[in-house]
C-alpha angles and dihedrals in degrees: 000000000000096000096098090053094050093077096037095098091049092050090046092053092048091050091049092053093050092044115106096198089099088074089076090056091054090051091050092050089050092051091050090049091053092049091051092049092051089048091053092048094050096034097125092046092049092049091051091047093051092046090051093048093047091049090052092048090050091051092050092047092051090050091052097047096039092053113171111198091192091058092053099033110030113207096025122114 
């Protein structure tokens, strides 16, 4: 009764070794490696860009949360 299931792991491993779907994984790893290399090369530029964007976001957030109605609508209370 259990004889067909005895060789199932062996057949699964053999199928995995013949399978070529792993080629997609290698391509994905190579793309990630290229992105990391580019990030290392342009590290200083990226750090400055992120600091600028975060500073701008902080300024905008402060403007939103420190809303002054008199500044936008003179004469209103």
